[in-house]
mmCIF file as gemmi writes it, N, C-alpha and C atoms, coordinates in Angstrom:
data_model
loop_
_atom_site.group_PDB
_atom_site.id
_atom_site.type_symbol
_atom_site.label_atom_id
_atom_site.label_alt_id
_atom_site.label_comp_id
_atom_site.label_asym_id
_atom_site.label_entity_id
_atom_site.label_seq_id
_atom_site.pdbx_PDB_ins_code
_atom_site.Cartn_x
_atom_site.Cartn_y
_atom_site.Cartn_z
_atom_site.occupancy
_atom_site.B_iso_or_equiv
_atom_site.pdbx_formal_charge
_atom_site.auth_seq_id
_atom_site.auth_asym_id
_atom_site.pdbx_PDB_model_num
ATOM 1 N N . MET Axp A 1 ? 8.508 7.093 13.083 1 0 ? 1 A 1
ATOM 2 C CA . MET Axp A 1 ? 7.359 6.491 12.438 1 0 ? 1 A 1
ATOM 3 C C . MET Axp A 1 ? 6.684 7.534 11.543 1 0 ? 1 A 1
ATOM 4 N N . SER Axp A 2 ? 6.193 7.091 10.424 1 0 ? 2 A 1
ATOM 5 C CA . SER Axp A 2 ? 5.542 7.963 9.467 1 0 ? 2 A 1
ATOM 6 C C . SER Axp A 2 ? 4.162 8.399 9.955 1 0 ? 2 A 1
ATOM 7 N N . ALA Axp A 3 ? 3.792 9.627 9.605 1 0 ? 3 A 1
ATOM 8 C CA . ALA Axp A 3 ? 2.438 10.109 9.891 1 0 ? 3 A 1
ATOM 9 C C . ALA Axp A 3 ? 1.429 9.485 8.929 1 0 ? 3 A 1
ATOM 10 N N . HIS Axp A 4 ? 1.917 8.862 7.886 1 0 ? 4 A 1
ATOM 11 C CA . HIS Axp A 4 ? 1.07 8.307 6.831 1 0 ? 4 A 1
ATOM 12 C C . HIS Axp A 4 ? 0.756 6.836 7.095 1 0 ? 4 A 1
ATOM 13 N N . GLN Axp A 5 ? 0.042 6.598 8.184 1 0 ? 5 A 1
ATOM 14 C CA . GLN Axp A 5 ? -0.376 5.251 8.584 1 0 ? 5 A 1
ATOM 15 C C . GLN Axp A 5 ? -1.861 5.076 8.279 1 0 ? 5 A 1
ATOM 16 N N . PRO Axp A 6 ? -2.306 3.844 8.096 1 0 ? 6 A 1
ATOM 17 C CA . PRO Axp A 6 ? -3.724 3.63 7.787 1 0 ? 6 A 1
ATOM 18 C C . PRO Axp A 6 ? -4.612 3.811 9.011 1 0 ? 6 A 1
ATOM 19 N N . LEU Axp A 7 ? -5.727 4.482 8.789 1 0 ? 7 A 1
ATOM 20 C CA . LEU Axp A 7 ? -6.783 4.555 9.792 1 0 ? 7 A 1
ATOM 21 C C . LEU Axp A 7 ? -7.772 3.459 9.464 1 0 ? 7 A 1
ATOM 22 N N . ARG Axp A 8 ? -7.905 2.54 10.403 1 0 ? 8 A 1
ATOM 23 C CA . ARG Axp A 8 ? -8.794 1.411 10.176 1 0 ? 8 A 1
ATOM 24 C C . ARG Axp A 8 ? -10.102 1.655 10.898 1 0 ? 8 A 1
ATOM 25 N N . PRO Axp A 9 ? -11.2 1.204 10.384 1 0 ? 9 A 1
ATOM 26 C CA . PRO Axp A 9 ? -11.378 0.174 9.364 1 0 ? 9 A 1
ATOM 27 C C . PRO Axp A 9 ? -11.57 0.702 7.946 1 0 ? 9 A 1
ATOM 28 N N . ASN Axp A 10 ? -11.485 2.048 7.748 1 0 ? 10 A 1
ATOM 29 C CA . ASN Axp A 10 ? -11.754 2.57 6.401 1 0 ? 10 A 1
ATOM 30 C C . ASN Axp A 10 ? -10.521 2.657 5.514 1 0 ? 10 A 1
ATOM 31 N N . TRP Axp A 11 ? -9.345 2.468 6.073 1 0 ? 11 A 1
ATOM 32 C CA . TRP Axp A 11 ? -8.084 2.435 5.322 1 0 ? 11 A 1
ATOM 33 C C . TRP Axp A 11 ? -7.782 3.731 4.579 1 0 ? 11 A 1
ATOM 34 N N . PHE Axp A 12 ? -8.009 4.843 5.275 1 0 ? 12 A 1
ATOM 35 C CA . PHE Axp A 12 ? -7.556 6.135 4.78 1 0 ? 12 A 1
ATOM 36 C C . PHE Axp A 12 ? -6.307 6.519 5.551 1 0 ? 12 A 1
ATOM 37 N N . CYS Axp A 13 ? -5.494 7.382 4.968 1 0 ? 13 A 1
ATOM 38 C CA . CYS Axp A 13 ? -4.244 7.798 5.582 1 0 ? 13 A 1
ATOM 39 C C . CYS Axp A 13 ? -4.508 8.771 6.727 1 0 ? 13 A 1
ATOM 40 N N . ALA Axp A 14 ? -3.876 8.511 7.867 1 0 ? 14 A 1
ATOM 41 C CA . ALA Axp A 14 ? -4.009 9.39 9.024 1 0 ? 14 A 1
ATOM 42 C C . ALA Axp A 14 ? -3.329 10.734 8.783 1 0 ? 14 A 1
ATOM 43 N N . GLY Axp A 15 ? -2.354 10.774 7.898 1 0 ? 15 A 1
ATOM 44 C CA . GLY Axp A 15 ? -1.597 11.999 7.652 1 0 ? 15 A 1
ATOM 45 C C . GLY Axp A 15 ? -2.211 12.943 6.648 1 0 ? 15 A 1
ATOM 46 N N . CYS Axp A 16 ? -2.867 12.383 5.625 1 0 ? 16 A 1
ATOM 47 C CA . CYS Axp A 16 ? -3.362 13.249 4.553 1 0 ? 16 A 1
ATOM 48 C C . CYS Axp A 16 ? -4.793 12.951 4.114 1 0 ? 16 A 1
ATOM 49 N N . GLY Axp A 17 ? -5.357 11.856 4.58 1 0 ? 17 A 1
ATOM 50 C CA . GLY Axp A 17 ? -6.743 11.544 4.259 1 0 ? 17 A 1
ATOM 51 C C . GLY Axp A 17 ? -6.986 10.827 2.944 1 0 ? 17 A 1
ATOM 52 N N . HIS Axp A 18 ? -5.946 10.564 2.181 1 0 ? 18 A 1
ATOM 53 C CA . HIS Axp A 18 ? -6.097 9.82 0.936 1 0 ? 18 A 1
ATOM 54 C C . HIS Axp A 18 ? -6.221 8.323 1.246 1 0 ? 18 A 1
ATOM 55 N N . PRO Axp A 19 ? -6.723 7.544 0.289 1 0 ? 19 A 1
ATOM 56 C CA . PRO Axp A 19 ? -6.726 6.085 0.498 1 0 ? 19 A 1
ATOM 57 C C . PRO Axp A 19 ? -5.297 5.607 0.758 1 0 ? 19 A 1
ATOM 58 N N . TRP Axp A 20 ? -5.167 4.695 1.715 1 0 ? 20 A 1
ATOM 59 C CA . TRP Axp A 20 ? -3.852 4.185 2.089 1 0 ? 20 A 1
ATOM 60 C C . TRP Axp A 20 ? -3.482 2.966 1.258 1 0 ? 20 A 1
ATOM 61 N N . PRO Axp A 21 ? -2.254 2.841 0.776 1 0 ? 21 A 1
ATOM 62 C CA . PRO Axp A 21 ? -1.134 3.736 0.972 1 0 ? 21 A 1
ATOM 63 C C . PRO Axp A 21 ? -1.234 4.96 0.059 1 0 ? 21 A 1
ATOM 64 N N . CYS Axp A 22 ? -1.155 6.118 0.665 1 0 ? 22 A 1
ATOM 65 C CA . CYS Axp A 22 ? -1.239 7.381 -0.062 1 0 ? 22 A 1
ATOM 66 C C . CYS Axp A 22 ? 0.056 7.591 -0.865 1 0 ? 22 A 1
ATOM 67 N N . PRO Axp A 23 ? 0.075 8.581 -1.748 1 0 ? 23 A 1
ATOM 68 C CA . PRO Axp A 23 ? 1.303 8.824 -2.526 1 0 ? 23 A 1
ATOM 69 C C . PRO Axp A 23 ? 2.548 9.038 -1.655 1 0 ? 23 A 1
ATOM 70 N N . SER Axp A 24 ? 2.401 9.75 -0.541 1 0 ? 24 A 1
ATOM 71 C CA . SER Axp A 24 ? 3.565 9.968 0.331 1 0 ? 24 A 1
ATOM 72 C C . SER Axp A 24 ? 4.061 8.651 0.921 1 0 ? 24 A 1
ATOM 73 N N . ARG Axp A 25 ? 3.142 7.826 1.397 1 0 ? 25 A 1
ATOM 74 C CA . ARG Axp A 25 ? 3.538 6.549 1.99 1 0 ? 25 A 1
ATOM 75 C C . ARG Axp A 25 ? 4.108 5.609 0.941 1 0 ? 25 A 1
ATOM 76 N N . ARG Axp A 26 ? 3.566 5.658 -0.27 1 0 ? 26 A 1
ATOM 77 C CA . ARG Axp A 26 ? 4.127 4.831 -1.342 1 0 ? 26 A 1
ATOM 78 C C . ARG Axp A 26 ? 5.592 5.171 -1.579 1 0 ? 26 A 1
ATOM 79 N N . ASN Axp A 27 ? 5.887 6.47 -1.632 1 0 ? 27 A 1
ATOM 80 C CA . ASN Axp A 27 ? 7.278 6.886 -1.832 1 0 ? 27 A 1
ATOM 81 C C . ASN Axp A 27 ? 8.16 6.446 -0.675 1 0 ? 27 A 1
ATOM 82 N N . GLN Axp A 28 ? 7.638 6.558 0.56 1 0 ? 28 A 1
ATOM 83 C CA . GLN Axp A 28 ? 8.396 6.109 1.721 1 0 ? 28 A 1
ATOM 84 C C . GLN Axp A 28 ? 8.663 4.605 1.657 1 0 ? 28 A 1
ATOM 85 N N . LEU Axp A 29 ? 7.646 3.849 1.297 1 0 ? 29 A 1
ATOM 86 C CA . LEU Axp A 29 ? 7.798 2.396 1.213 1 0 ? 29 A 1
ATOM 87 C C . LEU Axp A 29 ? 8.787 2.006 0.118 1 0 ? 29 A 1
ATOM 88 N N . LEU Axp A 30 ? 8.725 2.677 -1.018 1 0 ? 30 A 1
ATOM 89 C CA . LEU Axp A 30 ? 9.675 2.382 -2.096 1 0 ? 30 A 1
ATOM 90 C C . LEU Axp A 30 ? 11.108 2.637 -1.637 1 0 ? 30 A 1
ATOM 91 N N . ALA Axp A 31 ? 11.323 3.716 -0.895 1 0 ? 31 A 1
ATOM 92 C CA . ALA Axp A 31 ? 12.663 4.017 -0.389 1 0 ? 31 A 1
ATOM 93 C C . ALA Axp A 31 ? 13.079 3.001 0.673 1 0 ? 31 A 1
ATOM 94 N N . GLN Axp A 32 ? 12.15 2.629 1.54 1 0 ? 32 A 1
ATOM 95 C CA . GLN Axp A 32 ? 12.459 1.689 2.609 1 0 ? 32 A 1
ATOM 96 C C . GLN Axp A 32 ? 12.781 0.3 2.082 1 0 ? 32 A 1
ATOM 97 N N . TYR Axp A 33 ? 12.104 -0.117 1.033 1 0 ? 33 A 1
ATOM 98 C CA . TYR Axp A 33 ? 12.271 -1.467 0.493 1 0 ? 33 A 1
ATOM 99 C C . TYR Axp A 33 ? 12.993 -1.457 -0.857 1 0 ? 33 A 1
ATOM 100 N N . THR Axp A 34 ? 13.834 -0.475 -1.08 1 0 ? 34 A 1
ATOM 101 C CA . THR Axp A 34 ? 14.478 -0.335 -2.379 1 0 ? 34 A 1
ATOM 102 C C . THR Axp A 34 ? 15.238 -1.593 -2.805 1 0 ? 34 A 1
ATOM 103 N N . ASP Axp A 35 ? 15.831 -2.295 -1.861 1 0 ? 35 A 1
ATOM 104 C CA . ASP Axp A 35 ? 16.573 -3.513 -2.18 1 0 ? 35 A 1
ATOM 105 C C . ASP Axp A 35 ? 15.791 -4.784 -1.877 1 0 ? 35 A 1
ATOM 106 N N . ALA Axp A 36 ? 14.507 -4.629 -1.592 1 0 ? 36 A 1
ATOM 107 C CA . ALA Axp A 36 ? 13.687 -5.787 -1.231 1 0 ? 36 A 1
ATOM 108 C C . ALA Axp A 36 ? 12.277 -5.657 -1.809 1 0 ? 36 A 1
ATOM 109 N N . PRO Axp A 37 ? 12.148 -5.614 -3.13 1 0 ? 37 A 1
ATOM 110 C CA . PRO Axp A 37 ? 10.824 -5.406 -3.733 1 0 ? 37 A 1
ATOM 111 C C . PRO Axp A 37 ? 9.832 -6.533 -3.449 1 0 ? 37 A 1
ATOM 112 N N . VAL Axp A 38 ? 10.31 -7.748 -3.299 1 0 ? 38 A 1
ATOM 113 C CA . VAL Axp A 38 ? 9.405 -8.855 -2.994 1 0 ? 38 A 1
ATOM 114 C C . VAL Axp A 38 ? 8.86 -8.697 -1.579 1 0 ? 38 A 1
ATOM 115 N N . SER Axp A 39 ? 9.702 -8.278 -0.666 1 0 ? 39 A 1
ATOM 116 C CA . SER Axp A 39 ? 9.241 -8.029 0.704 1 0 ? 39 A 1
ATOM 117 C C . SER Axp A 39 ? 8.191 -6.927 0.728 1 0 ? 39 A 1
ATOM 118 N N . LEU Axp A 40 ? 8.396 -5.886 -0.059 1 0 ? 40 A 1
ATOM 119 C CA . LEU Axp A 40 ? 7.406 -4.808 -0.141 1 0 ? 40 A 1
ATOM 120 C C . LEU Axp A 40 ? 6.075 -5.35 -0.651 1 0 ? 40 A 1
ATOM 121 N N . ALA Axp A 41 ? 6.117 -6.165 -1.681 1 0 ? 41 A 1
ATOM 122 C CA . ALA Axp A 41 ? 4.89 -6.75 -2.219 1 0 ? 41 A 1
ATOM 123 C C . ALA Axp A 41 ? 4.19 -7.612 -1.171 1 0 ? 41 A 1
ATOM 124 N N . LEU Axp A 42 ? 4.949 -8.338 -0.38 1 0 ? 42 A 1
ATOM 125 C CA . LEU Axp A 42 ? 4.359 -9.168 0.676 1 0 ? 42 A 1
ATOM 126 C C . LEU Axp A 42 ? 3.716 -8.311 1.765 1 0 ? 42 A 1
ATOM 127 N N . VAL Axp A 43 ? 4.383 -7.239 2.163 1 0 ? 43 A 1
ATOM 128 C CA . VAL Axp A 43 ? 3.836 -6.336 3.175 1 0 ? 43 A 1
ATOM 129 C C . VAL Axp A 43 ? 2.523 -5.734 2.686 1 0 ? 43 A 1
ATOM 130 N N . LEU Axp A 44 ? 2.518 -5.258 1.458 1 0 ? 44 A 1
ATOM 131 C CA . LEU Axp A 44 ? 1.314 -4.639 0.915 1 0 ? 44 A 1
ATOM 132 C C . LEU Axp A 44 ? 0.216 -5.66 0.646 1 0 ? 44 A 1
ATOM 133 N N . GLY Axp A 45 ? 0.6 -6.871 0.227 1 0 ? 45 A 1
ATOM 134 C CA . GLY Axp A 45 ? -0.383 -7.929 0.024 1 0 ? 45 A 1
ATOM 135 C C . GLY Axp A 45 ? -1.064 -8.318 1.329 1 0 ? 45 A 1
ATOM 136 N N . THR Axp A 46 ? -0.287 -8.355 2.399 1 0 ? 46 A 1
ATOM 137 C CA . THR Axp A 46 ? -0.846 -8.655 3.715 1 0 ? 46 A 1
ATOM 138 C C . THR Axp A 46 ? -1.817 -7.553 4.141 1 0 ? 46 A 1
ATOM 139 N N . ALA Axp A 47 ? -1.446 -6.308 3.913 1 0 ? 47 A 1
ATOM 140 C CA . ALA Axp A 47 ? -2.343 -5.188 4.239 1 0 ? 47 A 1
ATOM 141 C C . ALA Axp A 47 ? -3.622 -5.271 3.411 1 0 ? 47 A 1
ATOM 142 N N . MET Axp A 48 ? -3.506 -5.672 2.15 1 0 ? 48 A 1
ATOM 143 C CA . MET Axp A 48 ? -4.685 -5.806 1.29 1 0 ? 48 A 1
ATOM 144 C C . MET Axp A 48 ? -5.632 -6.869 1.832 1 0 ? 48 A 1
ATOM 145 N N . ILE Axp A 49 ? -5.098 -7.97 2.299 1 0 ? 49 A 1
ATOM 146 C CA . ILE Axp A 49 ? -5.933 -9.035 2.864 1 0 ? 49 A 1
ATOM 147 C C . ILE Axp A 49 ? -6.648 -8.538 4.12 1 0 ? 49 A 1
ATOM 148 N N . GLU Axp A 50 ? -5.933 -7.81 4.967 1 0 ? 50 A 1
ATOM 149 C CA . GLU Axp A 50 ? -6.556 -7.243 6.16 1 0 ? 50 A 1
ATOM 150 C C . GLU Axp A 50 ? -7.652 -6.247 5.785 1 0 ? 50 A 1
ATOM 151 N N . ALA Axp A 51 ? -7.379 -5.424 4.78 1 0 ? 51 A 1
ATOM 152 C CA . ALA Axp A 51 ? -8.365 -4.434 4.342 1 0 ? 51 A 1
ATOM 153 C C . ALA Axp A 51 ? -9.59 -5.11 3.736 1 0 ? 51 A 1
ATOM 154 N N . ALA Axp A 52 ? -9.388 -6.18 3.013 1 0 ? 52 A 1
ATOM 155 C CA . ALA Axp A 52 ? -10.517 -6.883 2.382 1 0 ? 52 A 1
ATOM 156 C C . ALA Axp A 52 ? -11.506 -7.38 3.427 1 0 ? 52 A 1
ATOM 157 N N . ALA Axp A 53 ? -11.011 -7.776 4.587 1 0 ? 53 A 1
ATOM 158 C CA . ALA Axp A 53 ? -11.889 -8.239 5.657 1 0 ? 53 A 1
ATOM 159 C C . ALA Axp A 53 ? -12.707 -7.098 6.245 1 0 ? 53 A 1
ATOM 160 N N . GLU Axp A 54 ? -12.172 -5.882 6.173 1 0 ? 54 A 1
ATOM 161 C CA . GLU Axp A 54 ? -12.853 -4.721 6.74 1 0 ? 54 A 1
ATOM 162 C C . GLU Axp A 54 ? -13.631 -3.915 5.709 1 0 ? 54 A 1
ATOM 163 N N . LEU Axp A 55 ? -13.257 -4.04 4.457 1 0 ? 55 A 1
ATOM 164 C CA . LEU Axp A 55 ? -13.898 -3.278 3.379 1 0 ? 55 A 1
ATOM 165 C C . LEU Axp A 55 ? -14.651 -4.227 2.449 1 0 ? 55 A 1
ATOM 166 N N . ARG Axp A 56 ? -15.58 -4.947 3.004 1 0 ? 56 A 1
ATOM 167 C CA . ARG Axp A 56 ? -16.288 -5.995 2.255 1 0 ? 56 A 1
ATOM 168 C C . ARG Axp A 56 ? -17.079 -5.464 1.064 1 0 ? 56 A 1
ATOM 169 N N . ASN Axp A 57 ? -17.432 -4.193 1.061 1 0 ? 57 A 1
ATOM 170 C CA . ASN Axp A 57 ? -18.204 -3.626 -0.041 1 0 ? 57 A 1
ATOM 171 C C . ASN Axp A 57 ? -17.329 -3.093 -1.174 1 0 ? 57 A 1
ATOM 172 N N . VAL Axp A 58 ? -16.017 -3.137 -1.016 1 0 ? 58 A 1
ATOM 173 C CA . VAL Axp A 58 ? -15.105 -2.653 -2.057 1 0 ? 58 A 1
ATOM 174 C C . VAL Axp A 58 ? -14.712 -3.822 -2.949 1 0 ? 58 A 1
ATOM 175 N N . PRO Axp A 59 ? -14.89 -3.681 -4.268 1 0 ? 59 A 1
ATOM 176 C CA . PRO Axp A 59 ? -14.512 -4.772 -5.178 1 0 ? 59 A 1
ATOM 177 C C . PRO Axp A 59 ? -13.025 -5.137 -5.062 1 0 ? 59 A 1
ATOM 178 N N . ALA Axp A 60 ? -12.746 -6.408 -5.217 1 0 ? 60 A 1
ATOM 179 C CA . ALA Axp A 60 ? -11.377 -6.912 -5.097 1 0 ? 60 A 1
ATOM 180 C C . ALA Axp A 60 ? -10.414 -6.201 -6.046 1 0 ? 60 A 1
ATOM 181 N N . GLY Axp A 61 ? -10.868 -5.884 -7.238 1 0 ? 61 A 1
ATOM 182 C CA . GLY Axp A 61 ? -10.004 -5.194 -8.2 1 0 ? 61 A 1
ATOM 183 C C . GLY Axp A 61 ? -9.581 -3.819 -7.718 1 0 ? 61 A 1
ATOM 184 N N . GLU Axp A 62 ? -10.48 -3.127 -7.041 1 0 ? 62 A 1
ATOM 185 C CA . GLU Axp A 62 ? -10.139 -1.815 -6.491 1 0 ? 62 A 1
ATOM 186 C C . GLU Axp A 62 ? -9.132 -1.941 -5.356 1 0 ? 62 A 1
ATOM 187 N N . LEU Axp A 63 ? -9.314 -2.947 -4.519 1 0 ? 63 A 1
ATOM 188 C CA . LEU Axp A 63 ? -8.34 -3.168 -3.445 1 0 ? 63 A 1
ATOM 189 C C . LEU Axp A 63 ? -6.974 -3.523 -4.022 1 0 ? 63 A 1
ATOM 190 N N . HIS Axp A 64 ? -6.968 -4.341 -5.052 1 0 ? 64 A 1
ATOM 191 C CA . HIS Axp A 64 ? -5.702 -4.696 -5.708 1 0 ? 64 A 1
ATOM 192 C C . HIS Axp A 64 ? -5.002 -3.442 -6.217 1 0 ? 64 A 1
ATOM 193 N N . ASP Axp A 65 ? -5.727 -2.591 -6.916 1 0 ? 65 A 1
ATOM 194 C CA . ASP Axp A 65 ? -5.125 -1.372 -7.45 1 0 ? 65 A 1
ATOM 195 C C . ASP Axp A 65 ? -4.585 -0.476 -6.341 1 0 ? 65 A 1
ATOM 196 N N . GLN Axp A 66 ? -5.348 -0.36 -5.265 1 0 ? 66 A 1
ATOM 197 C CA . GLN Axp A 66 ? -4.964 0.503 -4.152 1 0 ? 66 A 1
ATOM 198 C C . GLN Axp A 66 ? -3.726 0.004 -3.426 1 0 ? 66 A 1
ATOM 199 N N . PHE Axp A 67 ? -3.647 -1.288 -3.202 1 0 ? 67 A 1
ATOM 200 C CA . PHE Axp A 67 ? -2.577 -1.821 -2.357 1 0 ? 67 A 1
ATOM 201 C C . PHE Axp A 67 ? -1.37 -2.333 -3.126 1 0 ? 67 A 1
ATOM 202 N N . VAL Axp A 68 ? -1.552 -3.054 -4.2 1 0 ? 68 A 1
ATOM 203 C CA . VAL Axp A 68 ? -0.4 -3.649 -4.884 1 0 ? 68 A 1
ATOM 204 C C . VAL Axp A 68 ? -0.326 -3.339 -6.374 1 0 ? 68 A 1
ATOM 205 N N . GLY Axp A 69 ? -1.416 -2.935 -6.966 1 0 ? 69 A 1
ATOM 206 C CA . GLY Axp A 69 ? -1.43 -2.687 -8.407 1 0 ? 69 A 1
ATOM 207 C C . GLY Axp A 69 ? -0.467 -1.603 -8.846 1 0 ? 69 A 1
ATOM 208 N N . TRP Axp A 70 ? -0.248 -0.636 -8.004 1 0 ? 70 A 1
ATOM 209 C CA . TRP Axp A 70 ? 0.644 0.476 -8.361 1 0 ? 70 A 1
ATOM 210 C C . TRP Axp A 70 ? 2.108 0.039 -8.415 1 0 ? 70 A 1
ATOM 211 N N . LEU Axp A 71 ? 2.437 -1.084 -7.807 1 0 ? 71 A 1
ATOM 212 C CA . LEU Axp A 71 ? 3.825 -1.555 -7.824 1 0 ? 71 A 1
ATOM 213 C C . LEU Axp A 71 ? 4.307 -1.885 -9.23 1 0 ? 71 A 1
ATOM 214 N N . SER Axp A 72 ? 3.403 -2.299 -10.103 1 0 ? 72 A 1
ATOM 215 C CA . SER Axp A 72 ? 3.826 -2.657 -11.46 1 0 ? 72 A 1
ATOM 216 C C . SER Axp A 72 ? 4.338 -1.459 -12.239 1 0 ? 72 A 1
ATOM 217 N N . GLY Axp A 73 ? 4.025 -0.252 -11.796 1 0 ? 73 A 1
ATOM 218 C CA . GLY Axp A 73 ? 4.504 0.951 -12.459 1 0 ? 73 A 1
ATOM 219 C C . GLY Axp A 73 ? 5.918 1.332 -12.078 1 0 ? 73 A 1
ATOM 220 N N . TYR Axp A 74 ? 6.45 0.643 -11.089 1 0 ? 74 A 1
ATOM 221 C CA . TYR Axp A 74 ? 7.81 0.94 -10.625 1 0 ? 74 A 1
ATOM 222 C C . TYR Axp A 74 ? 8.707 -0.261 -10.919 1 0 ? 74 A 1
ATOM 223 N N . ARG Axp A 75 ? 9.791 0.001 -11.607 1 0 ? 75 A 1
ATOM 224 C CA . ARG Axp A 75 ? 10.739 -1.061 -11.923 1 0 ? 75 A 1
ATOM 225 C C . ARG Axp A 75 ? 11.911 -0.96 -10.966 1 0 ? 75 A 1
ATOM 226 N N . HIS Axp A 76 ? 12.342 -2.116 -10.544 1 0 ? 76 A 1
ATOM 227 C CA . HIS Axp A 76 ? 13.517 -2.175 -9.695 1 0 ? 76 A 1
ATOM 228 C C . HIS Axp A 76 ? 14.666 -2.692 -10.549 1 0 ? 76 A 1
ATOM 229 N N . ASP Axp A 77 ? 15.464 -1.777 -11.087 1 0 ? 77 A 1
ATOM 230 C CA . ASP Axp A 77 ? 16.58 -2.162 -11.947 1 0 ? 77 A 1
ATOM 231 C C . ASP Axp A 77 ? 17.853 -2.236 -11.121 1 0 ? 77 A 1
ATOM 232 N N . ARG Axp A 78 ? 18.501 -3.351 -11.209 1 0 ? 78 A 1
ATOM 233 C CA . ARG Axp A 78 ? 19.763 -3.537 -10.503 1 0 ? 78 A 1
ATOM 234 C C . ARG Axp A 78 ? 20.907 -3.41 -11.494 1 0 ? 78 A 1
ATOM 235 N N . ALA Axp A 79 ? 22.004 -2.905 -11.024 1 0 ? 79 A 1
ATOM 236 C CA . ALA Axp A 79 ? 23.183 -2.73 -11.884 1 0 ? 79 A 1
ATOM 237 C C . ALA Axp A 79 ? 23.856 -4.049 -12.141 1 0 ? 79 A 1
């Protein structure tokens, strides 16, 4: 199991203290779901919904950027 798990209810990384998913966890998730990008988006979307219930003072756009917005920067090109 990764040390880069979310500490709830503030959703910071237990391993490095950055907002979760931190850069290390993002890289791990990309490697883990390399052949399943839709599944990765679903996992992160579910985490975003859970975080929204606990982080009521954080604007939805910020939660989107933190949890799923960064996925658009990564392309999954298949041969």
